N, C-alpha and C positions, 0 to 999 in steps of 0.2 A: 584242521586238515592234517592228514598224516604225512603227505609228501610235498616236495617242492620241485619246481622245474629242474630237470637234469638228474634227479635222484634215480638210482637203481632201487627197485622194490620187489619184494616177493609177494605173490598173490597168496593170501592166507585162507580164503574161502572161495569156492567156485562150484557152480552146478554143472559146468562143462568140462570137468577134469583138468582145469588149469591151475589148481592149487599147487603151490610149490614152484611154479614157473617164475623166472626172473624177467622183469621188463624195465624199460627206462621211461620215466615220465617226461614227455617232450613239452607239453603245454596243456593248460586247462582246456577242456572241450567246451565250446560255446554251441549250445543247441540251436536248431533252426527256428525254435519258437521265440517269440518276442513278448515282452510285457505290454501293458496297455499303452505305454508311451513309445513303443517301437524299439525299445532297447533289447538286444539279444540277451537271453537268459543263460546264466552260468550254471544253474542248478537243474537237475532232472529229478524225477520222482525218487531216485536212489541217492540223491545228493550230488556233489561235484564229481565230475569224471575227468580222467586224464587221457589225452591222446598219447598212445604208446609208440615205441620205436619200430615195432613190426606187428603185423597181424597175428593173432593167436588162432588156433584151430576154430573153425566156425566163422572165420573172417572177422573176428572181433578186433576193432581198432581203437576202442576206448574202454577204459576200466574204471569202475567206481573207486573213489579214494578210500571209501570205507573198508574195502577188502584188501588194501595194500598196506604193507609195512616197509618203510624205507630201510635200506642197507647202507649204513654210513659208518665211516671210521669214527671211533669215539675215543678221545683222549681222557674224557672225564665222565661225569654222570650222564645217564640216559636223559635226553631232553624231556621225556614224559614226566620224570620225577620233578622237574621244575614247575610244571603246571598242575600235576595231579597230587604231588606230595608223596612222601614215602608211606608204604603200607604200615598200618598199626597192628599190633598184636591183638588177636581176638581171644577173649577169655572163654574157656570151655564151660 
């Protein structure tokens, strides 16, 4: 997942002209669907979604985590580097 509860995040991709907008991730969205045991599903077809602090144009109130990038103060290395590793040089 890209974001955590409380994160400010920028929308990096959008079909509804919302790219570049800043939102706050309030909590994970639990869909109205349930699995076979009656447990609410946290995932939708597009993956996990965040309930955001205010509706976006088109009355969107949830946003897929996949299109968000968190905006965090960083005193050190980007957290992505800890799990993805540093890029390697590519020989031409």
